[in-house]
DOZA-761326 format. One record per residue (C-alpha): residue number from 1; x, z, y. Coordinates in steps of 0.2 Angstrom, whole numbers, plus 2048, in hexadecimal, padded with zeros to 3 digits. Layout:
N
vexlum seq->NUM east->X up->Z north->Y .
...
//
This chain:
187
vexlum seq->1 east->3C2 up->D00 north->A15 .
vexlum seq->2 east->3CB up->D06 north->A0B .
vexlum seq->3 east->3D9 up->CFE north->A0E .
vexlum seq->4 east->3D6 up->CFE north->A1F .
vexlum seq->5 east->3D7 up->D14 north->A1F .
vexlum seq->6 east->3EA up->D10 north->A13 .
vexlum seq->7 east->3F2 up->D03 north->A23 .
vexlum seq->8 east->3EE up->D11 north->A2F .
vexlum seq->9 east->3F6 up->D1B north->A25 .
vexlum seq->10 east->405 up->D10 north->A23 .
vexlum seq->11 east->406 up->D0F north->A35 .
vexlum seq->12 east->405 up->D21 north->A36 .
vexlum seq->13 east->413 up->D23 north->A2C .
vexlum seq->14 east->41E up->D14 north->A30 .
vexlum seq->15 east->41C up->D1C north->A3F .
vexlum seq->16 east->424 up->D2F north->A36 .
vexlum seq->17 east->430 up->D23 north->A2E .
vexlum seq->18 east->435 up->D20 north->A3F .
vexlum seq->19 east->439 up->D34 north->A45 .
vexlum seq->20 east->43F up->D38 north->A36 .
vexlum seq->21 east->44F up->D2B north->A34 .
vexlum seq->22 east->452 up->D2D north->A46 .
vexlum seq->23 east->455 up->D3F north->A43 .
vexlum seq->24 east->462 up->D3E north->A33 .
vexlum seq->25 east->462 up->D4C north->A2B .
vexlum seq->26 east->461 up->D4C north->A16 .
vexlum seq->27 east->45F up->D58 north->A0B .
vexlum seq->28 east->46C up->D53 north->9FF .
vexlum seq->29 east->479 up->D5D north->9FF .
vexlum seq->30 east->487 up->D50 north->9F6 .
vexlum seq->31 east->496 up->D50 north->9FD .
vexlum seq->32 east->49A up->D3E north->9F9 .
vexlum seq->33 east->48C up->D38 north->9FE .
vexlum seq->34 east->491 up->D35 north->A0E .
vexlum seq->35 east->49F up->D2C north->A0C .
vexlum seq->36 east->496 up->D23 north->9FE .
vexlum seq->37 east->489 up->D1C north->A0B .
vexlum seq->38 east->49A up->D18 north->A16 .
vexlum seq->39 east->4A3 up->D0C north->A07 .
vexlum seq->40 east->494 up->D07 north->A03 .
vexlum seq->41 east->48F up->D00 north->A18 .
vexlum seq->42 east->4A1 up->CFA north->A15 .
vexlum seq->43 east->4A1 up->CF1 north->A05 .
vexlum seq->44 east->49E up->CDD north->A04 .
vexlum seq->45 east->4A2 up->CDC north->9F3 .
vexlum seq->46 east->491 up->CDF north->9E9 .
vexlum seq->47 east->49E up->CE5 north->9D8 .
vexlum seq->48 east->4A1 up->CF1 north->9E5 .
vexlum seq->49 east->48F up->CF5 north->9ED .
vexlum seq->50 east->488 up->CF7 north->9DD .
vexlum seq->51 east->495 up->D02 north->9D4 .
vexlum seq->52 east->494 up->D0C north->9E6 .
vexlum seq->53 east->47E up->D0E north->9E5 .
vexlum seq->54 east->483 up->D12 north->9D2 .
vexlum seq->55 east->48A up->D23 north->9D7 .
vexlum seq->56 east->480 up->D25 north->9E6 .
vexlum seq->57 east->471 up->D24 north->9D9 .
vexlum seq->58 east->47B up->D32 north->9CF .
vexlum seq->59 east->47B up->D3E north->9DD .
vexlum seq->60 east->469 up->D3E north->9E3 .
vexlum seq->61 east->467 up->D3E north->9CF .
vexlum seq->62 east->471 up->D50 north->9CC .
vexlum seq->63 east->467 up->D5E north->9D2 .
vexlum seq->64 east->46E up->D70 north->9D1 .
vexlum seq->65 east->462 up->D78 north->9C7 .
vexlum seq->66 east->463 up->D72 north->9B3 .
vexlum seq->67 east->451 up->D73 north->9AE .
vexlum seq->68 east->44F up->D65 north->9BC .
vexlum seq->69 east->45D up->D5A north->9BA .
vexlum seq->70 east->457 up->D5B north->9A5 .
vexlum seq->71 east->445 up->D54 north->9AC .
vexlum seq->72 east->44C up->D48 north->9B8 .
vexlum seq->73 east->45B up->D42 north->9AB .
vexlum seq->74 east->448 up->D3D north->99F .
vexlum seq->75 east->440 up->D32 north->9AB .
vexlum seq->76 east->447 up->D24 north->9A5 .
vexlum seq->77 east->43F up->D28 north->994 .
vexlum seq->78 east->42D up->D29 north->99B .
vexlum seq->79 east->433 up->D19 north->9A5 .
vexlum seq->80 east->437 up->D11 north->995 .
vexlum seq->81 east->425 up->D15 north->98E .
vexlum seq->82 east->41E up->D11 north->99E .
vexlum seq->83 east->416 up->D24 north->99C .
vexlum seq->84 east->412 up->D26 north->9AF .
vexlum seq->85 east->409 up->D34 north->9B1 .
vexlum seq->86 east->411 up->D3E north->9A4 .
vexlum seq->87 east->420 up->D3A north->9AF .
vexlum seq->88 east->414 up->D3F north->9C0 .
vexlum seq->89 east->411 up->D4F north->9BA .
vexlum seq->90 east->425 up->D54 north->9B4 .
vexlum seq->91 east->429 up->D4F north->9C6 .
vexlum seq->92 east->41C up->D5B north->9CD .
vexlum seq->93 east->424 up->D6A north->9C4 .
vexlum seq->94 east->436 up->D63 north->9CB .
vexlum seq->95 east->42D up->D61 north->9DC .
vexlum seq->96 east->424 up->D71 north->9DB .
vexlum seq->97 east->436 up->D7C north->9D6 .
vexlum seq->98 east->440 up->D71 north->9E1 .
vexlum seq->99 east->435 up->D6A north->9F4 .
vexlum seq->100 east->446 up->D67 north->9F9 .
vexlum seq->101 east->44A up->D5B north->9ED .
vexlum seq->102 east->448 up->D4A north->9F1 .
vexlum seq->103 east->44B up->D3F north->9E2 .
vexlum seq->104 east->43D up->D48 north->9DA .
vexlum seq->105 east->430 up->D40 north->9E7 .
vexlum seq->106 east->43B up->D30 north->9E8 .
vexlum seq->107 east->43A up->D2E north->9D3 .
vexlum seq->108 east->427 up->D34 north->9D6 .
vexlum seq->109 east->424 up->D29 north->9E2 .
vexlum seq->110 east->429 up->D19 north->9D5 .
vexlum seq->111 east->41F up->D21 north->9C7 .
vexlum seq->112 east->40F up->D1E north->9D5 .
vexlum seq->113 east->414 up->D0F north->9DA .
vexlum seq->114 east->415 up->D07 north->9C9 .
vexlum seq->115 east->402 up->D0D north->9C7 .
vexlum seq->116 east->3FE up->D06 north->9D5 .
vexlum seq->117 east->3FC up->D17 north->9DE .
vexlum seq->118 east->402 up->D10 north->9EE .
vexlum seq->119 east->3FD up->D1C north->9FC .
vexlum seq->120 east->402 up->D2D north->9ED .
vexlum seq->121 east->412 up->D22 north->9ED .
vexlum seq->122 east->415 up->D1F north->A00 .
vexlum seq->123 east->412 up->D32 north->A06 .
vexlum seq->124 east->41F up->D36 north->9F6 .
vexlum seq->125 east->42D up->D27 north->9FC .
vexlum seq->126 east->429 up->D30 north->A11 .
vexlum seq->127 east->42D up->D40 north->A0A .
vexlum seq->128 east->43C up->D3B north->A00 .
vexlum seq->129 east->441 up->D33 north->A14 .
vexlum seq->130 east->441 up->D42 north->A18 .
vexlum seq->131 east->44F up->D4C north->A10 .
vexlum seq->132 east->455 up->D3C north->A0C .
vexlum seq->133 east->455 up->D30 north->A19 .
vexlum seq->134 east->461 up->D23 north->A12 .
vexlum seq->135 east->457 up->D22 north->A03 .
vexlum seq->136 east->457 up->D10 north->A02 .
vexlum seq->137 east->44E up->D0F north->9EE .
vexlum seq->138 east->43D up->D19 north->9F9 .
vexlum seq->139 east->440 up->D0D north->A09 .
vexlum seq->140 east->441 up->CFE north->9FD .
vexlum seq->141 east->42F up->D03 north->9F4 .
vexlum seq->142 east->42A up->D07 north->A05 .
vexlum seq->143 east->42D up->CF4 north->A0B .
vexlum seq->144 east->426 up->CEF north->9FB .
vexlum seq->145 east->416 up->CFA north->9FC .
vexlum seq->146 east->413 up->CF4 north->A0F .
vexlum seq->147 east->414 up->CE4 north->A08 .
vexlum seq->148 east->409 up->CE4 north->9F9 .
vexlum seq->149 east->3FC up->CEB north->A08 .
vexlum seq->150 east->402 up->CD8 north->A16 .
vexlum seq->151 east->409 up->CE2 north->A1E .
vexlum seq->152 east->41A up->CD8 north->A21 .
vexlum seq->153 east->41D up->CDF north->A33 .
vexlum seq->154 east->422 up->CF0 north->A2E .
vexlum seq->155 east->42A up->CEB north->A1E .
vexlum seq->156 east->437 up->CDE north->A26 .
vexlum seq->157 east->43A up->CEF north->A33 .
vexlum seq->158 east->43D up->CF9 north->A20 .
vexlum seq->159 east->44A up->CEC north->A1B .
vexlum seq->160 east->450 up->CEB north->A2B .
vexlum seq->161 east->455 up->D01 north->A2B .
vexlum seq->162 east->45C up->CFB north->A16 .
vexlum seq->163 east->465 up->CEE north->A1F .
vexlum seq->164 east->46D up->CFB north->A2B .
vexlum seq->165 east->474 up->D04 north->A1A .
vexlum seq->166 east->478 up->CF7 north->A13 .
vexlum seq->167 east->47B up->CE8 north->A1C .
vexlum seq->168 east->485 up->CDE north->A10 .
vexlum seq->169 east->478 up->CDF north->A02 .
vexlum seq->170 east->477 up->CCF north->9FA .
vexlum seq->171 east->466 up->CD3 north->9F4 .
vexlum seq->172 east->45D up->CDA north->A01 .
vexlum seq->173 east->461 up->CC9 north->A0A .
vexlum seq->174 east->457 up->CC2 north->9FC .
vexlum seq->175 east->448 up->CCE north->9FD .
vexlum seq->176 east->44A up->CC9 north->A0F .
vexlum seq->177 east->448 up->CB7 north->A0E .
vexlum seq->178 east->438 up->CBA north->A04 .
vexlum seq->179 east->432 up->CC4 north->A0F .
vexlum seq->180 east->434 up->CB8 north->A1F .
vexlum seq->181 east->430 up->CAB north->A13 .
vexlum seq->182 east->41E up->CB8 north->A0F .
vexlum seq->183 east->41B up->CB7 north->A1F .
vexlum seq->184 east->41D up->CA7 north->A23 .
vexlum seq->185 east->410 up->CA3 north->A15 .
vexlum seq->186 east->420 up->C99 north->A09 .
vexlum seq->187 east->419 up->CA3 north->9FB .
//
């Protein structure tokens, strides 16, 4: 029963995602992001793509709040120490103080994912995408959760959205191939 309820929520959240993605607003206010995404879309060179992706992540991780920035900068240590519950508490605080900061939701979604709390992760993914619809990290997390629940068609739609952002991403192509193999029962 729990799995059915979760699947219904995923379907609802997927519909919400489609609406949000079409609105096209983003809370990430860095003037650099639009140009970076244009460059990423055009780039065919994997090294250049990786550099652009790194720059996008840097912009997403930057917040004009010293306390929140310090907490966000410490996230790598929570990952390394696998101290996920403490990371979530720290991110709860950042989100409470900065509710329009997409990357805090994305990071919290990641920690929830590592803890196997997919429903909470999906909720934070949705919050991330509502603030930054181009967030390929959140989209990838969404696809992983959908694959975990064997909702392959929905995962394919998410990957299709990612392809619109990064049409030349070889890593994404490999994920799509893997998903196709899952769908065909070849894995």
